[in-house]
All heavy atoms as TSV, in Angstrom:
chain	resi	resn	atom	element	x	y	z
A	1	MET	N	N	311.561	-16.224	220.529
A	1	MET	CA	C	312.758	-15.514	220.162
A	1	MET	C	C	313.529	-16.400	219.162
A	1	MET	O	O	313.681	-17.583	219.384
A	1	MET	CB	C	313.620	-15.246	221.366
A	1	MET	CG	C	314.746	-14.296	221.070
A	1	MET	SD	S	315.224	-13.456	222.569
A	1	MET	CE	C	316.893	-13.886	222.717
A	2	THR	N	N	314.009	-15.812	218.083
A	2	THR	CA	C	314.734	-16.552	217.079
A	2	THR	C	C	316.263	-16.342	217.219
A	2	THR	O	O	316.729	-15.431	217.840
A	2	THR	CB	C	314.318	-16.099	215.644
A	2	THR	OG1	O	314.721	-14.775	215.459
A	2	THR	CG2	C	312.846	-16.270	215.439
A	3	ASP	N	N	317.007	-17.208	216.538
A	3	ASP	CA	C	318.453	-17.112	216.555
A	3	ASP	C	C	318.892	-16.375	215.293
A	3	ASP	O	O	319.716	-16.847	214.536
A	3	ASP	CB	C	319.092	-18.481	216.595
A	3	ASP	CG	C	318.915	-19.172	217.936
A	3	ASP	OD1	O	318.831	-18.445	218.957
A	3	ASP	OD2	O	318.868	-20.393	217.967
A	4	ALA	N	N	318.342	-15.193	215.071
A	4	ALA	CA	C	318.656	-14.415	213.896
A	4	ALA	C	C	320.140	-13.936	213.954
A	4	ALA	O	O	320.682	-13.666	215.016
A	4	ALA	CB	C	317.770	-13.174	213.809
A	5	HIS	N	N	320.739	-13.892	212.781
A	5	HIS	CA	C	322.124	-13.448	212.649
A	5	HIS	C	C	322.243	-11.987	213.015
A	5	HIS	O	O	321.436	-11.180	212.563
A	5	HIS	CB	C	322.617	-13.713	211.236
A	5	HIS	CG	C	323.996	-13.209	210.986
A	5	HIS	ND1	N	324.219	-12.103	210.242
A	5	HIS	CD2	C	325.212	-13.624	211.390
A	5	HIS	CE1	C	325.506	-11.869	210.180
A	5	HIS	NE2	N	326.134	-12.785	210.853
A	6	ASN	N	N	323.215	-11.609	213.788
A	6	ASN	CA	C	323.460	-10.223	214.160
A	6	ASN	C	C	324.799	-9.816	213.573
A	6	ASN	O	O	325.834	-10.189	214.127
A	6	ASN	CB	C	323.427	-10.033	215.661
A	6	ASN	CG	C	323.606	-8.605	216.075
A	6	ASN	OD1	O	323.963	-7.727	215.264
A	6	ASN	ND2	N	323.338	-8.325	217.329
A	7	PRO	N	N	324.867	-9.011	212.486
A	7	PRO	CA	C	326.156	-8.631	211.886
A	7	PRO	C	C	327.040	-7.789	212.808
A	7	PRO	O	O	328.240	-7.730	212.596
A	7	PRO	CB	C	325.721	-7.839	210.632
A	7	PRO	CG	C	324.318	-7.410	210.874
A	7	PRO	CD	C	323.728	-8.425	211.814
A	8	LYS	N	N	326.421	-7.165	213.815
A	8	LYS	CA	C	327.231	-6.361	214.749
A	8	LYS	C	C	328.187	-7.217	215.600
A	8	LYS	O	O	329.134	-6.735	216.173
A	8	LYS	CB	C	326.383	-5.517	215.625
A	8	LYS	CG	C	325.627	-4.412	214.875
A	8	LYS	CD	C	325.030	-3.380	215.803
A	8	LYS	CE	C	323.735	-3.859	216.343
A	8	LYS	NZ	N	323.094	-2.859	217.192
A	9	THR	N	N	327.867	-8.495	215.684
A	9	THR	CA	C	328.703	-9.386	216.516
A	9	THR	C	C	329.715	-10.165	215.709
A	9	THR	O	O	330.490	-10.932	216.268
A	9	THR	CB	C	327.823	-10.378	217.316
A	9	THR	OG1	O	327.070	-11.171	216.382
A	9	THR	CG2	C	326.893	-9.619	218.239
A	10	ASP	N	N	329.766	-9.989	214.401
A	10	ASP	CA	C	330.717	-10.677	213.520
A	10	ASP	C	C	332.143	-10.175	213.832
A	10	ASP	O	O	332.370	-8.988	213.950
A	10	ASP	CB	C	330.465	-10.410	212.054
A	10	ASP	CG	C	329.240	-11.178	211.555
A	10	ASP	OD1	O	328.715	-12.041	212.272
A	10	ASP	OD2	O	328.805	-10.883	210.415
A	11	ALA	N	N	333.046	-11.127	213.966
A	11	ALA	CA	C	334.471	-10.767	214.167
A	11	ALA	C	C	335.013	-10.028	212.954
A	11	ALA	O	O	335.806	-9.080	213.055
A	11	ALA	CB	C	335.297	-12.004	214.464
A	12	HIS	N	N	334.610	-10.471	211.752
A	12	HIS	CA	C	335.077	-9.845	210.533
A	12	HIS	C	C	333.836	-9.534	209.666
A	12	HIS	O	O	333.327	-10.409	208.986
A	12	HIS	CB	C	336.036	-10.794	209.752
A	12	HIS	CG	C	337.218	-11.131	210.556
A	12	HIS	ND1	N	338.243	-10.295	210.775
A	12	HIS	CD2	C	337.515	-12.313	211.208
A	12	HIS	CE1	C	339.165	-10.900	211.523
A	12	HIS	NE2	N	338.756	-12.110	211.792
A	13	PRO	N	N	333.392	-8.285	209.743
A	13	PRO	CA	C	332.190	-7.919	209.011
A	13	PRO	C	C	332.352	-8.148	207.493
A	13	PRO	O	O	333.438	-8.356	207.008
A	13	PRO	CB	C	331.959	-6.438	209.321
A	13	PRO	CG	C	333.086	-6.027	210.168
A	13	PRO	CD	C	333.980	-7.173	210.440
A	14	ALA	N	N	331.263	-7.996	206.776
A	14	ALA	CA	C	331.282	-8.212	205.357
A	14	ALA	C	C	332.394	-7.473	204.640
A	14	ALA	O	O	332.818	-6.378	205.078
A	14	ALA	CB	C	329.910	-7.728	204.774
A	15	GLY	N	N	332.884	-8.020	203.563
A	15	GLY	CA	C	334.029	-7.496	202.862
A	15	GLY	C	C	333.907	-6.132	202.264
A	15	GLY	O	O	334.878	-5.511	201.931
A	16	ASN	N	N	332.692	-5.615	202.142
A	16	ASN	CA	C	332.563	-4.287	201.527
A	16	ASN	C	C	332.570	-3.160	202.572
A	16	ASN	O	O	332.223	-2.044	202.234
A	16	ASN	CB	C	331.290	-4.250	200.678
A	16	ASN	CG	C	330.024	-4.271	201.538
A	16	ASN	OD1	O	330.081	-4.560	202.715
A	16	ASN	ND2	N	328.897	-3.994	200.908
A	17	THR	N	N	332.945	-3.441	203.788
A	17	THR	CA	C	332.953	-2.400	204.795
A	17	THR	C	C	334.103	-1.413	204.605
A	17	THR	O	O	334.065	-0.319	205.097
A	17	THR	CB	C	332.991	-2.968	206.229
A	17	THR	OG1	O	334.137	-3.782	206.323
A	17	THR	CG2	C	331.741	-3.734	206.528
A	18	GLU	N	N	335.146	-1.831	203.929
A	18	GLU	CA	C	336.290	-0.914	203.652
A	18	GLU	C	C	336.470	-0.814	202.154
A	18	GLU	O	O	336.761	-1.826	201.498
A	18	GLU	CB	C	337.551	-1.446	204.299
A	18	GLU	CG	C	337.875	-0.823	205.611
A	18	GLU	CD	C	339.235	-1.180	206.124
A	18	GLU	OE1	O	340.202	-0.959	205.400
A	18	GLU	OE2	O	339.313	-1.664	207.243
A	19	LYS	N	N	336.315	0.375	201.630
A	19	LYS	CA	C	336.491	0.581	200.197
A	19	LYS	C	C	337.690	1.503	200.009
A	19	LYS	O	O	337.939	2.367	200.847
A	19	LYS	CB	C	335.261	1.219	199.583
A	19	LYS	CG	C	334.070	0.353	199.511
A	19	LYS	CD	C	332.935	1.100	198.771
A	19	LYS	CE	C	331.716	0.231	198.668
A	19	LYS	NZ	N	330.636	0.935	198.000
A	20	ASP	N	N	338.344	1.361	198.910
A	20	ASP	CA	C	339.406	2.284	198.541
A	20	ASP	C	C	338.757	3.656	198.355
A	20	ASP	O	O	337.699	3.767	197.666
A	20	ASP	CB	C	340.034	1.809	197.219
A	20	ASP	CG	C	341.215	2.666	196.808
A	20	ASP	OD1	O	341.086	3.901	196.830
A	20	ASP	OD2	O	342.246	2.061	196.465
A	21	PRO	N	N	339.313	4.694	198.922
A	21	PRO	CA	C	338.739	6.035	198.777
A	21	PRO	C	C	338.506	6.463	197.341
A	21	PRO	O	O	337.565	7.223	197.089
A	21	PRO	CB	C	339.771	6.934	199.494
A	21	PRO	CG	C	340.422	6.074	200.470
A	21	PRO	CD	C	340.494	4.709	199.820
A	22	SER	N	N	339.287	5.972	196.438
A	22	SER	CA	C	339.075	6.376	195.014
A	22	SER	C	C	337.788	5.738	194.482
A	22	SER	O	O	337.284	6.194	193.451
A	22	SER	CB	C	340.250	5.981	194.163
A	22	SER	OG	O	340.467	4.578	194.222
A	23	ASP	N	N	337.205	4.747	195.142
A	23	ASP	CA	C	335.975	4.128	194.743
A	23	ASP	C	C	334.738	4.748	195.421
A	23	ASP	O	O	333.614	4.369	195.144
A	23	ASP	CB	C	335.972	2.625	195.033
A	23	ASP	CG	C	337.033	1.878	194.216
A	23	ASP	OD1	O	337.379	2.377	193.115
A	23	ASP	OD2	O	337.464	0.801	194.698
A	24	TRP	N	N	334.913	5.702	196.335
A	24	TRP	CA	C	333.803	6.294	197.038
A	24	TRP	C	C	332.957	7.148	196.094
A	24	TRP	O	O	333.497	7.974	195.312
A	24	TRP	CB	C	334.304	7.145	198.175
A	24	TRP	CG	C	334.976	6.484	199.293
A	24	TRP	CD1	C	335.140	5.138	199.494
A	24	TRP	CD2	C	335.613	7.109	200.380
A	24	TRP	NE1	N	335.849	4.915	200.616
A	24	TRP	CE2	C	336.163	6.095	201.180
A	24	TRP	CE3	C	335.818	8.425	200.787
A	24	TRP	CZ2	C	336.847	6.346	202.369
A	24	TRP	CZ3	C	336.501	8.683	201.939
A	24	TRP	CH2	C	337.004	7.690	202.726
A	25	VAL	N	N	331.676	7.055	196.165
A	25	VAL	CA	C	330.781	7.879	195.383
A	25	VAL	C	C	330.951	9.327	195.795
A	25	VAL	O	O	330.940	10.242	194.943
A	25	VAL	CB	C	329.297	7.445	195.584
A	25	VAL	CG1	C	328.347	8.393	194.929
A	25	VAL	CG2	C	329.116	6.015	195.084
A	26	SER	N	N	331.116	9.589	197.064
A	26	SER	CA	C	331.258	10.977	197.558
A	26	SER	C	C	332.704	11.385	197.811
A	26	SER	O	O	332.978	12.345	198.485
A	26	SER	CB	C	330.463	11.149	198.877
A	26	SER	OG	O	330.979	10.288	199.888
A	27	GLY	N	N	333.655	10.641	197.234
A	27	GLY	CA	C	335.067	10.892	197.461
A	27	GLY	C	C	335.569	12.259	197.015
A	27	GLY	O	O	336.514	12.780	197.552
A	28	ASP	N	N	334.862	12.869	196.071
A	28	ASP	CA	C	335.267	14.159	195.537
A	28	ASP	C	C	334.624	15.322	196.340
A	28	ASP	O	O	334.959	16.480	196.098
A	28	ASP	CB	C	334.894	14.318	194.075
A	28	ASP	CG	C	335.792	13.433	193.205
A	28	ASP	OD1	O	336.937	13.146	193.595
A	28	ASP	OD2	O	335.317	13.036	192.100
A	29	ASP	N	N	333.756	14.989	197.293
A	29	ASP	CA	C	333.154	16.013	198.128
A	29	ASP	C	C	334.251	16.549	199.082
A	29	ASP	O	O	335.261	15.882	199.336
A	29	ASP	CB	C	332.022	15.477	199.007
A	29	ASP	CG	C	330.813	15.054	198.189
A	29	ASP	OD1	O	330.796	15.344	196.967
A	29	ASP	OD2	O	329.922	14.432	198.763
A	30	ALA	N	N	333.997	17.721	199.636
A	30	ALA	CA	C	334.962	18.311	200.610
A	30	ALA	C	C	335.045	17.395	201.819
A	30	ALA	O	O	334.061	16.742	202.198
A	30	ALA	CB	C	334.469	19.686	201.018
A	31	MET	N	N	336.229	17.353	202.433
A	31	MET	CA	C	336.368	16.535	203.618
A	31	MET	C	C	335.384	16.950	204.694
A	31	MET	O	O	335.001	18.123	204.735
A	31	MET	CB	C	337.812	16.531	204.142
A	31	MET	CG	C	338.276	17.819	204.784
A	31	MET	SD	S	339.965	17.596	205.417
A	31	MET	CE	C	340.532	19.285	205.255
A	32	THR	N	N	335.047	16.026	205.552
A	32	THR	CA	C	334.087	16.319	206.601
A	32	THR	C	C	334.803	17.097	207.728
A	32	THR	O	O	336.021	17.127	207.807
A	32	THR	CB	C	333.501	15.053	207.190
A	32	THR	OG1	O	334.564	14.313	207.829
A	32	THR	CG2	C	332.847	14.220	206.119
A	33	GLY	N	N	334.008	17.667	208.593
A	33	GLY	CA	C	334.562	18.362	209.750
A	33	GLY	C	C	335.325	17.430	210.640
A	33	GLY	O	O	336.398	17.785	211.155
A	34	ALA	N	N	334.823	16.221	210.782
A	34	ALA	CA	C	335.545	15.196	211.597
A	34	ALA	C	C	336.898	14.847	211.010
A	34	ALA	O	O	337.905	14.744	211.706
A	34	ALA	CB	C	334.696	13.966	211.792
A	35	GLN	N	N	336.951	14.666	209.681
A	35	GLN	CA	C	338.182	14.383	208.998
A	35	GLN	C	C	339.153	15.507	209.180
A	35	GLN	O	O	340.340	15.316	209.456
A	35	GLN	CB	C	337.960	14.139	207.489
A	35	GLN	CG	C	337.405	12.790	207.140
A	35	GLN	CD	C	337.222	12.707	205.658
A	35	GLN	OE1	O	336.626	13.535	205.000
A	35	GLN	NE2	N	337.744	11.628	205.070
A	36	ALA	N	N	338.686	16.750	208.995
A	36	ALA	CA	C	339.575	17.909	209.125
A	36	ALA	C	C	340.163	18.022	210.511
A	36	ALA	O	O	341.375	18.193	210.674
A	36	ALA	CB	C	338.781	19.189	208.809
A	37	SER	N	N	339.330	17.809	211.495
A	37	SER	CA	C	339.808	17.871	212.898
A	37	SER	C	C	340.871	16.775	213.183
A	37	SER	O	O	341.907	17.069	213.753
A	37	SER	CB	C	338.592	17.707	213.845
A	37	SER	OG	O	339.041	17.707	215.188
A	38	TYR	N	N	340.540	15.547	212.766
A	38	TYR	CA	C	341.443	14.417	213.011
A	38	TYR	C	C	342.743	14.587	212.250
A	38	TYR	O	O	343.816	14.361	212.788
A	38	TYR	CB	C	340.739	13.106	212.679
A	38	TYR	CG	C	341.478	11.870	213.108
A	38	TYR	CD1	C	342.098	11.804	214.369
A	38	TYR	CD2	C	341.565	10.764	212.283
A	38	TYR	CE1	C	342.779	10.668	214.770
A	38	TYR	CE2	C	342.205	9.625	212.698
A	38	TYR	CZ	C	342.809	9.564	213.938
A	38	TYR	OH	O	343.484	8.437	214.330
A	39	LEU	N	N	342.647	15.004	210.998
A	39	LEU	CA	C	343.857	15.204	210.194
A	39	LEU	C	C	344.719	16.300	210.786
A	39	LEU	O	O	345.944	16.170	210.851
A	39	LEU	CB	C	343.479	15.544	208.753
A	39	LEU	CG	C	344.610	15.698	207.782
A	39	LEU	CD1	C	345.525	14.479	207.762
A	39	LEU	CD2	C	344.080	15.982	206.349
A	40	LYS	N	N	344.101	17.386	211.243
A	40	LYS	CA	C	344.862	18.484	211.843
A	40	LYS	C	C	345.564	18.001	213.096
A	40	LYS	O	O	346.781	18.257	213.291
A	40	LYS	CB	C	343.907	19.633	212.191
A	40	LYS	CG	C	344.585	20.835	212.797
A	40	LYS	CD	C	345.427	21.552	211.732
A	40	LYS	CE	C	345.905	22.871	212.292
A	40	LYS	NZ	N	346.932	23.456	211.400
A	41	THR	N	N	344.903	17.220	213.935
A	41	THR	CA	C	345.509	16.656	215.132
A	41	THR	C	C	346.653	15.757	214.808
A	41	THR	O	O	347.746	15.867	215.391
A	41	THR	CB	C	344.445	15.905	215.975
A	41	THR	OG1	O	343.408	16.855	216.394
A	41	THR	CG2	C	345.050	15.276	217.198
A	42	LEU	N	N	346.440	14.826	213.871
A	42	LEU	CA	C	347.511	13.905	213.486
A	42	LEU	C	C	348.702	14.642	212.884
A	42	LEU	O	O	349.830	14.302	213.204
A	42	LEU	CB	C	347.031	12.876	212.483
A	42	LEU	CG	C	346.140	11.728	213.010
A	42	LEU	CD1	C	345.595	10.917	211.839
A	42	LEU	CD2	C	346.949	10.855	213.953
A	43	SER	N	N	348.446	15.627	212.048
A	43	SER	CA	C	349.544	16.343	211.413
A	43	SER	C	C	350.387	17.089	212.475
A	43	SER	O	O	351.588	17.167	212.335
A	43	SER	CB	C	349.043	17.320	210.346
A	43	SER	OG	O	348.297	18.370	210.892
A	44	GLU	N	N	349.727	17.602	213.508
A	44	GLU	CA	C	350.464	18.258	214.582
A	44	GLU	C	C	351.250	17.226	215.433
A	44	GLU	O	O	352.428	17.470	215.735
A	44	GLU	CB	C	349.484	19.042	215.472
A	44	GLU	CG	C	348.877	20.243	214.797
A	44	GLU	CD	C	347.739	20.880	215.564
A	44	GLU	OE1	O	347.270	20.308	216.554
A	44	GLU	OE2	O	347.319	21.971	215.121
A	45	GLU	N	N	350.594	16.125	215.763
A	45	GLU	CA	C	351.298	15.113	216.566
A	45	GLU	C	C	352.483	14.523	215.841
A	45	GLU	O	O	353.494	14.158	216.453
A	45	GLU	CB	C	350.307	13.971	216.930
A	45	GLU	CG	C	349.280	14.334	217.924
A	45	GLU	CD	C	348.297	13.220	218.212
A	45	GLU	OE1	O	348.365	12.137	217.560
A	45	GLU	OE2	O	347.411	13.403	219.072
A	46	MET	N	N	352.398	14.380	214.527
A	46	MET	CA	C	353.477	13.749	213.764
A	46	MET	C	C	354.434	14.778	213.170
A	46	MET	O	O	355.321	14.436	212.419
A	46	MET	CB	C	352.856	12.929	212.597
A	46	MET	CG	C	351.933	11.791	213.088
A	46	MET	SD	S	352.778	10.641	214.205
A	46	MET	CE	C	354.062	9.999	213.161
A	47	ASP	N	N	354.293	16.058	213.576
A	47	ASP	CA	C	355.158	17.157	213.102
A	47	ASP	C	C	355.228	17.145	211.547
A	47	ASP	O	O	356.271	17.158	210.961
A	47	ASP	CB	C	356.546	17.012	213.695
A	47	ASP	CG	C	357.368	18.289	213.506
A	47	ASP	OD1	O	356.784	19.353	213.413
A	47	ASP	OD2	O	358.599	18.199	213.467
A	48	ALA	N	N	354.005	17.040	210.955
A	48	ALA	CA	C	353.872	17.056	209.543
A	48	ALA	C	C	352.840	18.062	209.127
A	48	ALA	O	O	351.728	17.730	208.603
A	48	ALA	CB	C	353.497	15.657	209.056
A	49	PRO	N	N	353.094	19.338	209.313
A	49	PRO	CA	C	352.075	20.386	209.031
A	49	PRO	C	C	351.620	20.402	207.561
A	49	PRO	O	O	350.501	20.820	207.285
A	49	PRO	CB	C	352.772	21.663	209.422
A	49	PRO	CG	C	354.242	21.405	209.390
A	49	PRO	CD	C	354.372	19.921	209.751
A	50	ASP	N	N	352.460	19.984	206.652
A	50	ASP	CA	C	352.075	19.982	205.231
A	50	ASP	C	C	350.999	18.914	204.909
A	50	ASP	O	O	350.406	18.963	203.858
A	50	ASP	CB	C	353.305	19.742	204.344
A	50	ASP	CG	C	354.264	20.888	204.397
A	50	ASP	OD1	O	353.857	22.002	204.846
A	50	ASP	OD2	O	355.428	20.701	204.034
A	51	ALA	N	N	350.780	17.988	205.824
A	51	ALA	CA	C	349.763	16.923	205.586
A	51	ALA	C	C	348.370	17.515	205.636
A	51	ALA	O	O	347.412	16.948	205.086
A	51	ALA	CB	C	349.909	15.799	206.593
A	52	PHE	N	N	348.167	18.631	206.368
A	52	PHE	CA	C	346.852	19.236	206.464
A	52	PHE	C	C	346.731	20.366	205.460
A	52	PHE	O	O	347.542	21.235	205.367
A	52	PHE	CB	C	346.633	19.789	207.868
A	52	PHE	CG	C	345.255	20.431	208.013
A	52	PHE	CD1	C	344.146	19.644	208.238
A	52	PHE	CD2	C	345.113	21.776	207.866
A	52	PHE	CE1	C	342.891	20.200	208.335
A	52	PHE	CE2	C	343.850	22.379	207.967
A	52	PHE	CZ	C	342.737	21.575	208.213
A	53	GLU	N	N	345.650	20.312	204.691
A	53	GLU	CA	C	345.294	21.371	203.763
A	53	GLU	C	C	343.758	21.568	203.874
A	53	GLU	O	O	343.023	20.592	203.950
A	53	GLU	CB	C	345.608	21.017	202.327
A	53	GLU	CG	C	347.111	20.909	202.038
A	53	GLU	CD	C	347.352	20.490	200.580
A	53	GLU	OE1	O	346.680	20.996	199.683
A	53	GLU	OE2	O	348.273	19.684	200.412
A	54	GLU	N	N	343.336	22.806	203.898
A	54	GLU	CA	C	341.948	23.157	204.041
A	54	GLU	C	C	341.009	22.521	202.991
A	54	GLU	O	O	339.882	22.150	203.282
A	54	GLU	CB	C	341.748	24.677	204.034
A	54	GLU	CG	C	342.344	25.375	205.203
A	54	GLU	CD	C	341.500	25.373	206.413
A	54	GLU	OE1	O	340.274	25.175	206.301
A	54	GLU	OE2	O	342.044	25.537	207.530
A	55	ARG	N	N	341.475	22.438	201.753
A	55	ARG	CA	C	340.580	22.111	200.633
A	55	ARG	C	C	340.707	20.651	200.123
A	55	ARG	O	O	340.571	20.441	198.928
A	55	ARG	CB	C	340.832	23.103	199.497
A	55	ARG	CG	C	340.453	24.475	199.913
A	55	ARG	CD	C	340.776	25.480	198.833
A	55	ARG	NE	N	340.666	26.818	199.384
A	55	ARG	CZ	C	339.772	27.672	198.973
A	55	ARG	NH1	N	339.004	27.404	197.988
A	55	ARG	NH2	N	339.740	28.883	199.508
A	56	LEU	N	N	340.970	19.735	200.999
A	56	LEU	CA	C	341.083	18.339	200.571
A	56	LEU	C	C	339.678	17.738	200.360
A	56	LEU	O	O	338.728	18.163	200.977
A	56	LEU	CB	C	341.818	17.536	201.657
A	56	LEU	CG	C	343.249	17.851	201.917
A	56	LEU	CD1	C	343.786	17.020	203.106
A	56	LEU	CD2	C	344.103	17.625	200.711
A	57	THR	N	N	339.641	16.734	199.508
A	57	THR	CA	C	338.414	15.978	199.328
A	57	THR	C	C	338.339	14.932	200.427
A	57	THR	O	O	339.321	14.662	201.137
A	57	THR	CB	C	338.381	15.283	197.938
A	57	THR	OG1	O	339.413	14.287	197.925
A	57	THR	CG2	C	338.505	16.253	196.806
A	58	LYS	N	N	337.201	14.298	200.528
A	58	LYS	CA	C	337.036	13.224	201.510
A	58	LYS	C	C	338.072	12.117	201.252
A	58	LYS	O	O	338.677	11.588	202.175
A	58	LYS	CB	C	335.634	12.601	201.417
A	58	LYS	CG	C	334.539	13.429	202.025
A	58	LYS	CD	C	333.230	12.656	201.881
A	58	LYS	CE	C	332.067	13.467	202.439
A	58	LYS	NZ	N	330.771	12.702	202.278
A	59	ALA	N	N	338.246	11.748	199.959
A	59	ALA	CA	C	339.162	10.672	199.618
A	59	ALA	C	C	340.620	11.064	199.942
A	59	ALA	O	O	341.340	10.281	200.519
A	59	ALA	CB	C	339.001	10.322	198.130
A	60	GLU	N	N	341.017	12.293	199.607
A	60	GLU	CA	C	342.369	12.744	199.894
A	60	GLU	C	C	342.648	12.783	201.417
A	60	GLU	O	O	343.675	12.339	201.870
A	60	GLU	CB	C	342.609	14.123	199.297
A	60	GLU	CG	C	342.649	14.152	197.787
A	60	GLU	CD	C	342.547	15.561	197.232
A	60	GLU	OE1	O	341.996	16.486	197.888
A	60	GLU	OE2	O	343.089	15.770	196.113
A	61	ALA	N	N	341.661	13.272	202.142
A	61	ALA	CA	C	341.803	13.344	203.599
A	61	ALA	C	C	341.944	11.943	204.183
A	61	ALA	O	O	342.784	11.693	205.043
A	61	ALA	CB	C	340.622	14.092	204.205
A	62	SER	N	N	341.126	11.006	203.702
A	62	SER	CA	C	341.206	9.652	204.201
A	62	SER	C	C	342.557	9.021	203.971
A	62	SER	O	O	343.145	8.397	204.821
A	62	SER	CB	C	340.120	8.819	203.516
A	62	SER	OG	O	340.173	7.503	203.973
A	63	ARG	N	N	343.101	9.243	202.747
A	63	ARG	CA	C	344.464	8.692	202.446
A	63	ARG	C	C	345.495	9.304	203.344
A	63	ARG	O	O	346.380	8.597	203.833
A	63	ARG	CB	C	344.785	8.948	200.975
A	63	ARG	CG	C	344.074	8.020	200.030
A	63	ARG	CD	C	344.598	8.167	198.598
A	63	ARG	NE	N	343.566	7.892	197.667
A	63	ARG	CZ	C	342.773	8.785	197.046
A	63	ARG	NH1	N	342.944	10.068	197.235
A	63	ARG	NH2	N	341.837	8.398	196.219
A	64	ARG	N	N	345.444	10.578	203.585
A	64	ARG	CA	C	346.430	11.241	204.436
A	64	ARG	C	C	346.312	10.789	205.848
A	64	ARG	O	O	347.305	10.621	206.568
A	64	ARG	CB	C	346.323	12.758	204.305
A	64	ARG	CG	C	346.798	13.231	202.973
A	64	ARG	CD	C	346.853	14.731	202.883
A	64	ARG	NE	N	347.119	15.121	201.506
A	64	ARG	CZ	C	347.444	16.370	201.177
A	64	ARG	NH1	N	347.595	17.324	202.074
A	64	ARG	NH2	N	347.689	16.665	199.900
A	65	ILE	N	N	345.083	10.612	206.341
A	65	ILE	CA	C	344.865	10.128	207.692
A	65	ILE	C	C	345.495	8.720	207.829
A	65	ILE	O	O	346.184	8.433	208.803
A	65	ILE	CB	C	343.364	10.113	208.061
A	65	ILE	CG1	C	342.890	11.563	208.279
A	65	ILE	CG2	C	343.096	9.272	209.275
A	65	ILE	CD1	C	341.388	11.707	208.330
A	66	ASP	N	N	345.200	7.882	206.852
A	66	ASP	CA	C	345.754	6.525	206.886
A	66	ASP	C	C	347.278	6.532	206.876
A	66	ASP	O	O	347.947	5.782	207.567
A	66	ASP	CB	C	345.252	5.703	205.694
A	66	ASP	CG	C	343.797	5.287	205.823
A	66	ASP	OD1	O	343.233	5.402	206.965
A	66	ASP	OD2	O	343.191	4.857	204.802
A	67	GLU	N	N	347.864	7.392	206.082
A	67	GLU	CA	C	349.331	7.515	205.985
A	67	GLU	C	C	349.883	7.981	207.321
A	67	GLU	O	O	350.855	7.389	207.817
A	67	GLU	CB	C	349.702	8.502	204.923
A	67	GLU	CG	C	351.211	8.699	204.803
A	67	GLU	CD	C	351.614	9.813	203.813
A	67	GLU	OE1	O	350.798	10.132	202.933
A	67	GLU	OE2	O	352.682	10.389	204.003
A	68	LEU	N	N	349.311	8.978	207.929
A	68	LEU	CA	C	349.814	9.437	209.226
A	68	LEU	C	C	349.601	8.442	210.351
A	68	LEU	O	O	350.481	8.272	211.215
A	68	LEU	CB	C	349.141	10.794	209.619
A	68	LEU	CG	C	349.569	11.988	208.759
A	68	LEU	CD1	C	348.717	13.214	209.075
A	68	LEU	CD2	C	351.035	12.303	208.927
A	69	LYS	N	N	348.489	7.728	210.309
A	69	LYS	CA	C	348.268	6.688	211.311
A	69	LYS	C	C	349.315	5.560	211.137
A	69	LYS	O	O	349.776	5.046	212.142
A	69	LYS	CB	C	346.870	6.130	211.183
A	69	LYS	CG	C	345.810	7.012	211.776
A	69	LYS	CD	C	344.369	6.595	211.501
A	69	LYS	CE	C	344.085	5.156	211.694
A	69	LYS	NZ	N	342.649	4.796	211.415
A	70	GLY	N	N	349.687	5.270	209.893
A	70	GLY	CA	C	350.693	4.278	209.671
A	70	GLY	C	C	352.061	4.682	210.210
A	70	GLY	O	O	352.784	3.896	210.825
A	71	ARG	N	N	352.386	5.967	210.022
A	71	ARG	CA	C	353.631	6.513	210.585
A	71	ARG	C	C	353.591	6.450	212.106
A	71	ARG	O	O	354.579	6.124	212.741
A	71	ARG	CB	C	353.846	7.947	210.129
A	71	ARG	CG	C	354.327	8.121	208.755
A	71	ARG	CD	C	354.796	9.558	208.603
A	71	ARG	NE	N	354.399	10.120	207.361
A	71	ARG	CZ	C	354.498	11.396	207.074
A	71	ARG	NH1	N	354.991	12.273	207.925
A	71	ARG	NH2	N	354.138	11.859	205.881
A	72	GLN	N	N	352.456	6.805	212.655
A	72	GLN	CA	C	352.250	6.844	214.113
A	72	GLN	C	C	352.455	5.434	214.688
A	72	GLN	O	O	353.122	5.269	215.678
A	72	GLN	CB	C	350.876	7.369	214.438
A	72	GLN	CG	C	350.606	7.676	215.879
A	72	GLN	CD	C	349.217	8.250	216.067
A	72	GLN	OE1	O	348.247	7.722	215.509
A	72	GLN	NE2	N	349.113	9.295	216.830
A	73	ASN	N	N	351.906	4.446	213.998
A	73	ASN	CA	C	351.991	3.069	214.506
A	73	ASN	C	C	353.418	2.520	214.387
A	73	ASN	O	O	353.833	1.719	215.182
A	73	ASN	CB	C	351.037	2.168	213.739
A	73	ASN	CG	C	349.558	2.432	214.094
A	73	ASN	OD1	O	349.285	2.948	215.168
A	73	ASN	ND2	N	348.674	2.090	213.212
A	74	SER	N	N	354.147	2.968	213.386
A	74	SER	CA	C	355.528	2.476	213.210
A	74	SER	C	C	356.472	3.124	214.229
A	74	SER	O	O	357.498	2.581	214.481
A	74	SER	CB	C	356.035	2.709	211.791
A	74	SER	OG	O	356.149	4.122	211.512
A	75	LYS	N	N	356.064	4.278	214.794
A	75	LYS	CA	C	356.869	4.899	215.812
A	75	LYS	C	C	356.681	4.268	217.151
A	75	LYS	O	O	357.539	4.349	218.022
A	75	LYS	CB	C	356.521	6.418	215.924
A	75	LYS	CG	C	357.048	7.258	214.815
A	75	LYS	CD	C	356.596	8.676	215.018
A	75	LYS	CE	C	357.761	9.493	215.563
A	75	LYS	NZ	N	357.446	10.920	215.698
A	76	ALA	N	N	355.502	3.633	217.341
A	76	ALA	CA	C	355.165	3.054	218.676
A	76	ALA	C	C	356.004	1.822	219.003
A	76	ALA	O	O	356.712	1.246	218.340
A	76	ALA	CB	C	353.679	2.676	218.671
């Protein structure tokens, strides 16, 4: 058995694990079902119904999710 490096155990994974949504290759694709569901839930919890729109791109949905999560964390 070797002592091979296991990236899953790194406290801080490689720097490219988080990219700005505007740099995503698929950022202009329609948001995923998971994004839509999570964004809808967050928008309801934060009483921000305008944050959810059916036709967002993946990048737009990601930004709105991050914004709502930031608001949620500041309320805690």
